[in-house]
mmCIF file of the N, C-alpha and C atoms, coordinates in Angstrom:
data_MODEL
# 
_entry.id   MODEL 
# 
loop_
_atom_site.group_PDB 
_atom_site.id 
_atom_site.type_symbol 
_atom_site.label_atom_id 
_atom_site.label_alt_id 
_atom_site.label_comp_id 
_atom_site.label_asym_id 
_atom_site.label_entity_id 
_atom_site.label_seq_id 
_atom_site.pdbx_PDB_ins_code 
_atom_site.Cartn_x 
_atom_site.Cartn_y 
_atom_site.Cartn_z 
_atom_site.occupancy 
_atom_site.B_iso_or_equiv 
_atom_site.pdbx_formal_charge 
_atom_site.auth_seq_id 
_atom_site.auth_comp_id 
_atom_site.auth_asym_id 
_atom_site.auth_atom_id 
_atom_site.pdbx_PDB_model_num 
ATOM 1   N N  . MET A 1 1  ? -7.808 -20.495 -10.045 1.00 0.00 ? 1  MET A N  1 
ATOM 2   C CA . MET A 1 1  ? -6.793 -19.929 -9.201  1.00 0.00 ? 1  MET A CA 1 
ATOM 3   C C  . MET A 1 1  ? -6.180 -18.718 -9.902  1.00 0.00 ? 1  MET A C  1 
ATOM 4   N N  . PHE A 1 2  ? -6.029 -17.636 -9.152  1.00 0.00 ? 2  PHE A N  1 
ATOM 5   C CA . PHE A 1 2  ? -5.397 -16.430 -9.677  1.00 0.00 ? 2  PHE A CA 1 
ATOM 6   C C  . PHE A 1 2  ? -3.891 -16.552 -9.546  1.00 0.00 ? 2  PHE A C  1 
ATOM 7   N N  . LEU A 1 3  ? -3.188 -16.037 -10.527 1.00 0.00 ? 3  LEU A N  1 
ATOM 8   C CA . LEU A 1 3  ? -1.738 -16.011 -10.491 1.00 0.00 ? 3  LEU A CA 1 
ATOM 9   C C  . LEU A 1 3  ? -1.313 -14.841 -9.616  1.00 0.00 ? 3  LEU A C  1 
ATOM 10  N N  . GLU A 1 4  ? -0.553 -15.130 -8.556  1.00 0.00 ? 4  GLU A N  1 
ATOM 11  C CA . GLU A 1 4  ? -0.099 -14.094 -7.638  1.00 0.00 ? 4  GLU A CA 1 
ATOM 12  C C  . GLU A 1 4  ? 1.396  -14.193 -7.429  1.00 0.00 ? 4  GLU A C  1 
ATOM 13  N N  . LEU A 1 5  ? 2.006  -13.057 -7.201  1.00 0.00 ? 5  LEU A N  1 
ATOM 14  C CA . LEU A 1 5  ? 3.426  -12.990 -6.926  1.00 0.00 ? 5  LEU A CA 1 
ATOM 15  C C  . LEU A 1 5  ? 3.715  -13.568 -5.551  1.00 0.00 ? 5  LEU A C  1 
ATOM 16  N N  . LYS A 1 6  ? 4.706  -14.425 -5.478  1.00 0.00 ? 6  LYS A N  1 
ATOM 17  C CA . LYS A 1 6  ? 5.089  -15.050 -4.215  1.00 0.00 ? 6  LYS A CA 1 
ATOM 18  C C  . LYS A 1 6  ? 6.441  -14.524 -3.730  1.00 0.00 ? 6  LYS A C  1 
ATOM 19  N N  . ASN A 1 7  ? 7.372  -14.330 -4.681  1.00 0.00 ? 7  ASN A N  1 
ATOM 20  C CA . ASN A 1 7  ? 8.711  -13.901 -4.314  1.00 0.00 ? 7  ASN A CA 1 
ATOM 21  C C  . ASN A 1 7  ? 9.387  -13.253 -5.518  1.00 0.00 ? 7  ASN A C  1 
ATOM 22  N N  . ALA A 1 8  ? 10.397 -12.423 -5.248  1.00 0.00 ? 8  ALA A N  1 
ATOM 23  C CA . ALA A 1 8  ? 11.194 -11.800 -6.307  1.00 0.00 ? 8  ALA A CA 1 
ATOM 24  C C  . ALA A 1 8  ? 12.626 -11.658 -5.809  1.00 0.00 ? 8  ALA A C  1 
ATOM 25  N N  . ASN A 1 9  ? 13.570 -12.070 -6.646  1.00 0.00 ? 9  ASN A N  1 
ATOM 26  C CA . ASN A 1 9  ? 14.983 -11.989 -6.289  1.00 0.00 ? 9  ASN A CA 1 
ATOM 27  C C  . ASN A 1 9  ? 15.748 -11.285 -7.391  1.00 0.00 ? 9  ASN A C  1 
ATOM 28  N N  . TYR A 1 10 ? 16.561 -10.327 -6.988  1.00 0.00 ? 10 TYR A N  1 
ATOM 29  C CA . TYR A 1 10 ? 17.383 -9.603  -7.951  1.00 0.00 ? 10 TYR A CA 1 
ATOM 30  C C  . TYR A 1 10 ? 18.551 -10.483 -8.371  1.00 0.00 ? 10 TYR A C  1 
ATOM 31  N N  . LEU A 1 11 ? 18.759 -10.632 -9.675  1.00 0.00 ? 11 LEU A N  1 
ATOM 32  C CA . LEU A 1 11 ? 19.825 -11.489 -10.202 1.00 0.00 ? 11 LEU A CA 1 
ATOM 33  C C  . LEU A 1 11 ? 21.032 -10.698 -10.689 1.00 0.00 ? 11 LEU A C  1 
ATOM 34  N N  . GLY A 1 12 ? 20.875 -9.398  -10.841 1.00 0.00 ? 12 GLY A N  1 
ATOM 35  C CA . GLY A 1 12 ? 21.941 -8.573  -11.388 1.00 0.00 ? 12 GLY A CA 1 
ATOM 36  C C  . GLY A 1 12 ? 21.612 -8.148  -12.797 1.00 0.00 ? 12 GLY A C  1 
ATOM 37  N N  . ASN A 1 13 ? 22.231 -7.069  -13.234 1.00 0.00 ? 13 ASN A N  1 
ATOM 38  C CA . ASN A 1 13 ? 22.050 -6.584  -14.595 1.00 0.00 ? 13 ASN A CA 1 
ATOM 39  C C  . ASN A 1 13 ? 20.578 -6.306  -14.932 1.00 0.00 ? 13 ASN A C  1 
ATOM 40  N N  . PHE A 1 14 ? 19.831 -5.808  -13.947 1.00 0.00 ? 14 PHE A N  1 
ATOM 41  C CA . PHE A 1 14 ? 18.422 -5.432  -14.089 1.00 0.00 ? 14 PHE A CA 1 
ATOM 42  C C  . PHE A 1 14 ? 17.508 -6.613  -14.407 1.00 0.00 ? 14 PHE A C  1 
ATOM 43  N N  . ARG A 1 15 ? 17.907 -7.801  -13.994 1.00 0.00 ? 15 ARG A N  1 
ATOM 44  C CA . ARG A 1 15 ? 17.063 -8.990  -14.167 1.00 0.00 ? 15 ARG A CA 1 
ATOM 45  C C  . ARG A 1 15 ? 16.534 -9.439  -12.808 1.00 0.00 ? 15 ARG A C  1 
ATOM 46  N N  . VAL A 1 16 ? 15.264 -9.851  -12.815 1.00 0.00 ? 16 VAL A N  1 
ATOM 47  C CA . VAL A 1 16 ? 14.590 -10.271 -11.594 1.00 0.00 ? 16 VAL A CA 1 
ATOM 48  C C  . VAL A 1 16 ? 13.959 -11.638 -11.809 1.00 0.00 ? 16 VAL A C  1 
ATOM 49  N N  . LYS A 1 17 ? 14.202 -12.538 -10.876 1.00 0.00 ? 17 LYS A N  1 
ATOM 50  C CA . LYS A 1 17 ? 13.540 -13.849 -10.915 1.00 0.00 ? 17 LYS A CA 1 
ATOM 51  C C  . LYS A 1 17 ? 12.300 -13.755 -10.040 1.00 0.00 ? 17 LYS A C  1 
ATOM 52  N N  . VAL A 1 18 ? 11.141 -13.953 -10.645 1.00 0.00 ? 18 VAL A N  1 
ATOM 53  C CA . VAL A 1 18 ? 9.885  -13.897 -9.902  1.00 0.00 ? 18 VAL A CA 1 
ATOM 54  C C  . VAL A 1 18 ? 9.309  -15.307 -9.762  1.00 0.00 ? 18 VAL A C  1 
ATOM 55  N N  . THR A 1 19 ? 8.734  -15.557 -8.612  1.00 0.00 ? 19 THR A N  1 
ATOM 56  C CA . THR A 1 19 ? 8.083  -16.837 -8.331  1.00 0.00 ? 19 THR A CA 1 
ATOM 57  C C  . THR A 1 19 ? 6.619  -16.545 -8.026  1.00 0.00 ? 19 THR A C  1 
ATOM 58  N N  . PHE A 1 20 ? 5.740  -17.351 -8.616  1.00 0.00 ? 20 PHE A N  1 
ATOM 59  C CA . PHE A 1 20 ? 4.307  -17.171 -8.427  1.00 0.00 ? 20 PHE A CA 1 
ATOM 60  C C  . PHE A 1 20 ? 3.753  -18.227 -7.474  1.00 0.00 ? 20 PHE A C  1 
ATOM 61  N N  . ASN A 1 21 ? 2.513  -18.040 -7.058  1.00 0.00 ? 21 ASN A N  1 
ATOM 62  C CA . ASN A 1 21 ? 1.885  -18.963 -6.117  1.00 0.00 ? 21 ASN A CA 1 
ATOM 63  C C  . ASN A 1 21 ? 1.738  -20.377 -6.683  1.00 0.00 ? 21 ASN A C  1 
ATOM 64  N N  . THR A 1 22 ? 1.948  -20.542 -7.961  1.00 0.00 ? 22 THR A N  1 
ATOM 65  C CA . THR A 1 22 ? 1.907  -21.866 -8.604  1.00 0.00 ? 22 THR A CA 1 
ATOM 66  C C  . THR A 1 22 ? 3.294  -22.519 -8.588  1.00 0.00 ? 22 THR A C  1 
ATOM 67  N N  . ASP A 1 23 ? 4.270  -21.814 -7.990  1.00 0.00 ? 23 ASP A N  1 
ATOM 68  C CA . ASP A 1 23 ? 5.687  -22.194 -7.958  1.00 0.00 ? 23 ASP A CA 1 
ATOM 69  C C  . ASP A 1 23 ? 6.358  -22.084 -9.319  1.00 0.00 ? 23 ASP A C  1 
ATOM 70  N N  . GLU A 1 24 ? 5.673  -21.513 -10.290 1.00 0.00 ? 24 GLU A N  1 
ATOM 71  C CA . GLU A 1 24 ? 6.281  -21.234 -11.586 1.00 0.00 ? 24 GLU A CA 1 
ATOM 72  C C  . GLU A 1 24 ? 7.244  -20.063 -11.402 1.00 0.00 ? 24 GLU A C  1 
ATOM 73  N N  . GLU A 1 25 ? 8.412  -20.157 -12.032 1.00 0.00 ? 25 GLU A N  1 
ATOM 74  C CA . GLU A 1 25 ? 9.417  -19.109 -11.943 1.00 0.00 ? 25 GLU A CA 1 
ATOM 75  C C  . GLU A 1 25 ? 9.695  -18.530 -13.326 1.00 0.00 ? 25 GLU A C  1 
ATOM 76  N N  . LYS A 1 26 ? 9.907  -17.244 -13.365 1.00 0.00 ? 26 LYS A N  1 
ATOM 77  C CA . LYS A 1 26 ? 10.232 -16.549 -14.608 1.00 0.00 ? 26 LYS A CA 1 
ATOM 78  C C  . LYS A 1 26 ? 11.347 -15.547 -14.319 1.00 0.00 ? 26 LYS A C  1 
ATOM 79  N N  . ILE A 1 27 ? 12.176 -15.313 -15.310 1.00 0.00 ? 27 ILE A N  1 
ATOM 80  C CA . ILE A 1 27 ? 13.183 -14.267 -15.205 1.00 0.00 ? 27 ILE A CA 1 
ATOM 81  C C  . ILE A 1 27 ? 12.734 -13.115 -16.089 1.00 0.00 ? 27 ILE A C  1 
ATOM 82  N N  . VAL A 1 28 ? 12.634 -11.936 -15.482 1.00 0.00 ? 28 VAL A N  1 
ATOM 83  C CA . VAL A 1 28 ? 12.184 -10.737 -16.187 1.00 0.00 ? 28 VAL A CA 1 
ATOM 84  C C  . VAL A 1 28 ? 13.382 -9.809  -16.343 1.00 0.00 ? 28 VAL A C  1 
ATOM 85  N N  . ASP A 1 29 ? 13.650 -9.416  -17.575 1.00 0.00 ? 29 ASP A N  1 
ATOM 86  C CA . ASP A 1 29 ? 14.772 -8.523  -17.868 1.00 0.00 ? 29 ASP A CA 1 
ATOM 87  C C  . ASP A 1 29 ? 14.224 -7.112  -18.100 1.00 0.00 ? 29 ASP A C  1 
ATOM 88  N N  . PHE A 1 30 ? 14.547 -6.199  -17.189 1.00 0.00 ? 30 PHE A N  1 
ATOM 89  C CA . PHE A 1 30 ? 14.047 -4.833  -17.265 1.00 0.00 ? 30 PHE A CA 1 
ATOM 90  C C  . PHE A 1 30 ? 14.999 -3.895  -18.008 1.00 0.00 ? 30 PHE A C  1 
ATOM 91  N N  . CYS A 1 31 ? 16.131 -4.396  -18.463 1.00 0.00 ? 31 CYS A N  1 
ATOM 92  C CA . CYS A 1 31 ? 17.172 -3.569  -19.060 1.00 0.00 ? 31 CYS A CA 1 
ATOM 93  C C  . CYS A 1 31 ? 16.657 -2.751  -20.246 1.00 0.00 ? 31 CYS A C  1 
ATOM 94  N N  . GLU A 1 32 ? 16.052 -3.372  -21.225 1.00 0.00 ? 32 GLU A N  1 
ATOM 95  C CA . GLU A 1 32 ? 15.555 -2.657  -22.412 1.00 0.00 ? 32 GLU A CA 1 
ATOM 96  C C  . GLU A 1 32 ? 14.432 -1.681  -22.049 1.00 0.00 ? 32 GLU A C  1 
ATOM 97  N N  . TYR A 1 33 ? 13.552 -2.108  -21.168 1.00 0.00 ? 33 TYR A N  1 
ATOM 98  C CA . TYR A 1 33 ? 12.457 -1.235  -20.736 1.00 0.00 ? 33 TYR A CA 1 
ATOM 99  C C  . TYR A 1 33 ? 13.022 0.048   -20.122 1.00 0.00 ? 33 TYR A C  1 
ATOM 100 N N  . LEU A 1 34 ? 13.974 -0.107  -19.208 1.00 0.00 ? 34 LEU A N  1 
ATOM 101 C CA . LEU A 1 34 ? 14.541 1.061   -18.531 1.00 0.00 ? 34 LEU A CA 1 
ATOM 102 C C  . LEU A 1 34 ? 15.327 1.942   -19.494 1.00 0.00 ? 34 LEU A C  1 
ATOM 103 N N  . LYS A 1 35 ? 15.961 1.347   -20.451 1.00 0.00 ? 35 LYS A N  1 
ATOM 104 C CA . LYS A 1 35 ? 16.760 2.093   -21.423 1.00 0.00 ? 35 LYS A CA 1 
ATOM 105 C C  . LYS A 1 35 ? 15.895 3.065   -22.228 1.00 0.00 ? 35 LYS A C  1 
ATOM 106 N N  . HIS A 1 36 ? 14.658 2.674   -22.520 1.00 0.00 ? 36 HIS A N  1 
ATOM 107 C CA . HIS A 1 36 ? 13.779 3.476   -23.374 1.00 0.00 ? 36 HIS A CA 1 
ATOM 108 C C  . HIS A 1 36 ? 12.739 4.278   -22.592 1.00 0.00 ? 36 HIS A C  1 
ATOM 109 N N  . GLU A 1 37 ? 12.625 4.038   -21.310 1.00 0.00 ? 37 GLU A N  1 
ATOM 110 C CA . GLU A 1 37 ? 11.611 4.726   -20.496 1.00 0.00 ? 37 GLU A CA 1 
ATOM 111 C C  . GLU A 1 37 ? 12.031 6.177   -20.252 1.00 0.00 ? 37 GLU A C  1 
ATOM 112 N N  . LYS A 1 38 ? 11.119 7.101   -20.499 1.00 0.00 ? 38 LYS A N  1 
ATOM 113 C CA . LYS A 1 38 ? 11.419 8.532   -20.391 1.00 0.00 ? 38 LYS A CA 1 
ATOM 114 C C  . LYS A 1 38 ? 10.782 9.213   -19.171 1.00 0.00 ? 38 LYS A C  1 
ATOM 115 N N  . ARG A 1 39 ? 9.851  8.560   -18.504 1.00 0.00 ? 39 ARG A N  1 
ATOM 116 C CA . ARG A 1 39 ? 9.169  9.203   -17.382 1.00 0.00 ? 39 ARG A CA 1 
ATOM 117 C C  . ARG A 1 39 ? 10.148 9.465   -16.232 1.00 0.00 ? 39 ARG A C  1 
ATOM 118 N N  . LYS A 1 40 ? 10.059 10.651  -15.671 1.00 0.00 ? 40 LYS A N  1 
ATOM 119 C CA . LYS A 1 40 ? 10.985 11.082  -14.618 1.00 0.00 ? 40 LYS A CA 1 
ATOM 120 C C  . LYS A 1 40 ? 10.912 10.178  -13.380 1.00 0.00 ? 40 LYS A C  1 
ATOM 121 N N  . ILE A 1 41 ? 9.757  9.684   -13.049 1.00 0.00 ? 41 ILE A N  1 
ATOM 122 C CA . ILE A 1 41 ? 9.591  8.841   -11.863 1.00 0.00 ? 41 ILE A CA 1 
ATOM 123 C C  . ILE A 1 41 ? 10.399 7.546   -11.983 1.00 0.00 ? 41 ILE A C  1 
ATOM 124 N N  . ILE A 1 42 ? 10.675 7.111   -13.200 1.00 0.00 ? 42 ILE A N  1 
ATOM 125 C CA . ILE A 1 42 ? 11.415 5.872   -13.436 1.00 0.00 ? 42 ILE A CA 1 
ATOM 126 C C  . ILE A 1 42 ? 12.928 6.097   -13.408 1.00 0.00 ? 42 ILE A C  1 
ATOM 127 N N  . GLU A 1 43 ? 13.372 7.327   -13.599 1.00 0.00 ? 43 GLU A N  1 
ATOM 128 C CA . GLU A 1 43 ? 14.800 7.635   -13.698 1.00 0.00 ? 43 GLU A CA 1 
ATOM 129 C C  . GLU A 1 43 ? 15.657 7.023   -12.580 1.00 0.00 ? 43 GLU A C  1 
ATOM 130 N N  . PRO A 1 44 ? 15.248 7.103   -11.300 1.00 0.00 ? 44 PRO A N  1 
ATOM 131 C CA . PRO A 1 44 ? 16.090 6.521   -10.245 1.00 0.00 ? 44 PRO A CA 1 
ATOM 132 C C  . PRO A 1 44 ? 16.314 5.016   -10.415 1.00 0.00 ? 44 PRO A C  1 
ATOM 133 N N  . LEU A 1 45 ? 15.366 4.322   -11.036 1.00 0.00 ? 45 LEU A N  1 
ATOM 134 C CA . LEU A 1 45 ? 15.498 2.870   -11.215 1.00 0.00 ? 45 LEU A CA 1 
ATOM 135 C C  . LEU A 1 45 ? 16.542 2.505   -12.258 1.00 0.00 ? 45 LEU A C  1 
ATOM 136 N N  . LYS A 1 46 ? 16.996 3.469   -13.029 1.00 0.00 ? 46 LYS A N  1 
ATOM 137 C CA . LYS A 1 46 ? 18.047 3.215   -14.003 1.00 0.00 ? 46 LYS A CA 1 
ATOM 138 C C  . LYS A 1 46 ? 19.410 3.079   -13.329 1.00 0.00 ? 46 LYS A C  1 
ATOM 139 N N  . ASP A 1 47 ? 19.461 3.454   -12.057 1.00 0.00 ? 47 ASP A N  1 
ATOM 140 C CA . ASP A 1 47 ? 20.666 3.276   -11.248 1.00 0.00 ? 47 ASP A CA 1 
ATOM 141 C C  . ASP A 1 47 ? 20.569 1.891   -10.602 1.00 0.00 ? 47 ASP A C  1 
ATOM 142 N N  . GLU A 1 48 ? 21.508 1.014   -10.943 1.00 0.00 ? 48 GLU A N  1 
ATOM 143 C CA . GLU A 1 48 ? 21.434 -0.359  -10.445 1.00 0.00 ? 48 GLU A CA 1 
ATOM 144 C C  . GLU A 1 48 ? 21.439 -0.431  -8.924  1.00 0.00 ? 48 GLU A C  1 
ATOM 145 N N  . ALA A 1 49 ? 22.110 0.513   -8.266  1.00 0.00 ? 49 ALA A N  1 
ATOM 146 C CA . ALA A 1 49 ? 22.136 0.537   -6.797  1.00 0.00 ? 49 ALA A CA 1 
ATOM 147 C C  . ALA A 1 49 ? 20.728 0.715   -6.230  1.00 0.00 ? 49 ALA A C  1 
ATOM 148 N N  . VAL A 1 50 ? 19.900 1.480   -6.914  1.00 0.00 ? 50 VAL A N  1 
ATOM 149 C CA . VAL A 1 50 ? 18.507 1.664   -6.497  1.00 0.00 ? 50 VAL A CA 1 
ATOM 150 C C  . VAL A 1 50 ? 17.676 0.457   -6.916  1.00 0.00 ? 50 VAL A C  1 
ATOM 151 N N  . PHE A 1 51 ? 17.826 0.025   -8.162  1.00 0.00 ? 51 PHE A N  1 
ATOM 152 C CA . PHE A 1 51 ? 17.013 -1.080  -8.689  1.00 0.00 ? 51 PHE A CA 1 
ATOM 153 C C  . PHE A 1 51 ? 17.156 -2.343  -7.841  1.00 0.00 ? 51 PHE A C  1 
ATOM 154 N N  . LYS A 1 52 ? 18.375 -2.628  -7.402  1.00 0.00 ? 52 LYS A N  1 
ATOM 155 C CA . LYS A 1 52 ? 18.591 -3.873  -6.653  1.00 0.00 ? 52 LYS A CA 1 
ATOM 156 C C  . LYS A 1 52 ? 18.019 -3.843  -5.236  1.00 0.00 ? 52 LYS A C  1 
ATOM 157 N N  . THR A 1 53 ? 17.410 -2.718  -4.833  1.00 0.00 ? 53 THR A N  1 
ATOM 158 C CA . THR A 1 53 ? 16.763 -2.664  -3.519  1.00 0.00 ? 53 THR A CA 1 
ATOM 159 C C  . THR A 1 53 ? 15.347 -3.234  -3.569  1.00 0.00 ? 53 THR A C  1 
ATOM 160 N N  . LEU A 1 54 ? 14.970 -3.822  -4.695  1.00 0.00 ? 54 LEU A N  1 
ATOM 161 C CA . LEU A 1 54 ? 13.599 -4.328  -4.830  1.00 0.00 ? 54 LEU A CA 1 
ATOM 162 C C  . LEU A 1 54 ? 13.247 -5.310  -3.720  1.00 0.00 ? 54 LEU A C  1 
ATOM 163 N N  . PHE A 1 55 ? 11.993 -5.301  -3.348  1.00 0.00 ? 55 PHE A N  1 
ATOM 164 C CA . PHE A 1 55 ? 11.488 -6.231  -2.345  1.00 0.00 ? 55 PHE A CA 1 
ATOM 165 C C  . PHE A 1 55 ? 10.018 -6.490  -2.619  1.00 0.00 ? 55 PHE A C  1 
ATOM 166 N N  . VAL A 1 56 ? 9.535  -7.597  -2.107  1.00 0.00 ? 56 VAL A N  1 
ATOM 167 C CA . VAL A 1 56 ? 8.122  -7.944  -2.258  1.00 0.00 ? 56 VAL A CA 1 
ATOM 168 C C  . VAL A 1 56 ? 7.364  -7.304  -1.100  1.00 0.00 ? 56 VAL A C  1 
ATOM 169 N N  . HIS A 1 57 ? 6.350  -6.561  -1.431  1.00 0.00 ? 57 HIS A N  1 
ATOM 170 C CA . HIS A 1 57 ? 5.552  -5.824  -0.448  1.00 0.00 ? 57 HIS A CA 1 
ATOM 171 C C  . HIS A 1 57 ? 4.161  -6.459  -0.357  1.00 0.00 ? 57 HIS A C  1 
ATOM 172 N N  . ASN A 1 58 ? 3.717  -6.703  0.836   1.00 0.00 ? 58 ASN A N  1 
ATOM 173 C CA . ASN A 1 58 ? 2.398  -7.303  1.058   1.00 0.00 ? 58 ASN A CA 1 
ATOM 174 C C  . ASN A 1 58 ? 1.465  -6.236  1.620   1.00 0.00 ? 58 ASN A C  1 
ATOM 175 N N  . GLU A 1 59 ? 0.495  -5.839  0.814   1.00 0.00 ? 59 GLU A N  1 
ATOM 176 C CA . GLU A 1 59 ? -0.469 -4.834  1.242   1.00 0.00 ? 59 GLU A CA 1 
ATOM 177 C C  . GLU A 1 59 ? -1.862 -5.269  0.815   1.00 0.00 ? 59 GLU A C  1 
ATOM 178 N N  . PHE A 1 60 ? -2.763 -5.298  1.742   1.00 0.00 ? 60 PHE A N  1 
ATOM 179 C CA . PHE A 1 60 ? -4.144 -5.700  1.463   1.00 0.00 ? 60 PHE A CA 1 
ATOM 180 C C  . PHE A 1 60 ? -4.212 -7.070  0.796   1.00 0.00 ? 60 PHE A C  1 
ATOM 181 N N  . LYS A 1 61 ? -3.348 -7.977  1.254   1.00 0.00 ? 61 LYS A N  1 
ATOM 182 C CA . LYS A 1 61 ? -3.287 -9.349  0.745   1.00 0.00 ? 61 LYS A CA 1 
ATOM 183 C C  . LYS A 1 61 ? -2.883 -9.422  -0.722  1.00 0.00 ? 61 LYS A C  1 
ATOM 184 N N  . LYS A 1 62 ? -2.278 -8.374  -1.237  1.00 0.00 ? 62 LYS A N  1 
ATOM 185 C CA . LYS A 1 62 ? -1.771 -8.355  -2.607  1.00 0.00 ? 62 LYS A CA 1 
ATOM 186 C C  . LYS A 1 62 ? -0.274 -8.092  -2.549  1.00 0.00 ? 62 LYS A C  1 
ATOM 187 N N  . LEU A 1 63 ? 0.501  -8.913  -3.202  1.00 0.00 ? 63 LEU A N  1 
ATOM 188 C CA . LEU A 1 63 ? 1.938  -8.744  -3.224  1.00 0.00 ? 63 LEU A CA 1 
ATOM 189 C C  . LEU A 1 63 ? 2.358  -7.952  -4.453  1.00 0.00 ? 63 LEU A C  1 
ATOM 190 N N  . SER A 1 64 ? 3.313  -7.083  -4.269  1.00 0.00 ? 64 SER A N  1 
ATOM 191 C CA . SER A 1 64 ? 3.846  -6.310  -5.385  1.00 0.00 ? 64 SER A CA 1 
ATOM 192 C C  . SER A 1 64 ? 5.340  -6.094  -5.166  1.00 0.00 ? 64 SER A C  1 
ATOM 193 N N  . ILE A 1 65 ? 6.021  -5.745  -6.237  1.00 0.00 ? 65 ILE A N  1 
ATOM 194 C CA . ILE A 1 65 ? 7.448  -5.442  -6.127  1.00 0.00 ? 65 ILE A CA 1 
ATOM 195 C C  . ILE A 1 65 ? 7.588  -3.944  -5.898  1.00 0.00 ? 65 ILE A C  1 
ATOM 196 N N  . ARG A 1 66 ? 8.372  -3.594  -4.895  1.00 0.00 ? 66 ARG A N  1 
ATOM 197 C CA . ARG A 1 66 ? 8.635  -2.192  -4.585  1.00 0.00 ? 66 ARG A CA 1 
ATOM 198 C C  . ARG A 1 66 ? 10.140 -1.962  -4.538  1.00 0.00 ? 66 ARG A C  1 
ATOM 199 N N  . PHE A 1 67 ? 10.529 -0.697  -4.541  1.00 0.00 ? 67 PHE A N  1 
ATOM 200 C CA . PHE A 1 67 ? 11.932 -0.324  -4.494  1.00 0.00 ? 67 PHE A CA 1 
ATOM 201 C C  . PHE A 1 67 ? 12.127 0.705   -3.389  1.00 0.00 ? 67 PHE A C  1 
ATOM 202 N N  . ARG A 1 68 ? 13.282 0.696   -2.781  1.00 0.00 ? 68 ARG A N  1 
ATOM 203 C CA . ARG A 1 68 ? 13.630 1.718   -1.800  1.00 0.00 ? 68 ARG A CA 1 
ATOM 204 C C  . ARG A 1 68 ? 14.239 2.882   -2.578  1.00 0.00 ? 68 ARG A C  1 
ATOM 205 N N  . MET A 1 69 ? 13.409 3.872   -2.845  1.00 0.00 ? 69 MET A N  1 
ATOM 206 C CA . MET A 1 69 ? 13.813 5.001   -3.676  1.00 0.00 ? 69 MET A CA 1 
ATOM 207 C C  . MET A 1 69 ? 14.597 6.012   -2.838  1.00 0.00 ? 69 MET A C  1 
ATOM 208 N N  . PRO A 1 70 ? 15.505 6.746   -3.490  1.00 0.00 ? 70 PRO A N  1 
ATOM 209 C CA . PRO A 1 70 ? 16.234 7.790   -2.770  1.00 0.00 ? 70 PRO A CA 1 
ATOM 210 C C  . PRO A 1 70 ? 15.263 8.844   -2.248  1.00 0.00 ? 70 PRO A C  1 
ATOM 211 N N  . ALA A 1 71 ? 15.616 9.467   -1.143  1.00 0.00 ? 71 ALA A N  1 
ATOM 212 C CA . ALA A 1 71 ? 14.722 10.444  -0.502  1.00 0.00 ? 71 ALA A CA 1 
ATOM 213 C C  . ALA A 1 71 ? 14.425 11.613  -1.416  1.00 0.00 ? 71 ALA A C  1 
ATOM 214 N N  . LYS A 1 72 ? 15.380 12.017  -2.210  1.00 0.00 ? 72 LYS A N  1 
ATOM 215 C CA . LYS A 1 72 ? 15.172 13.170  -3.084  1.00 0.00 ? 72 LYS A CA 1 
ATOM 216 C C  . LYS A 1 72 ? 15.144 12.722  -4.540  1.00 0.00 ? 72 LYS A C  1 
ATOM 217 N N  . LEU A 1 73 ? 14.012 12.945  -5.204  1.00 0.00 ? 73 LEU A N  1 
ATOM 218 C CA . LEU A 1 73 ? 13.903 12.564  -6.616  1.00 0.00 ? 73 LEU A CA 1 
ATOM 219 C C  . LEU A 1 73 ? 14.317 13.708  -7.468  1.00 0.00 ? 73 LEU A C  1 
# 
């Protein structure tokens, strides 16, 4: 069985609780990653108002976490 993303919930402070198809749950803390990330495309995610817009996207039977990014980067 392949491990697949089932759900993701924003917990606050750049932490996300992810649930997999095995019902295993993990909390992922993105705070340190975002603090050190220099790529311009990631910059909007350093704003908690943007980061907390995360949602699980189903495309081609593959689930991924996406964000509602501001119209102007």
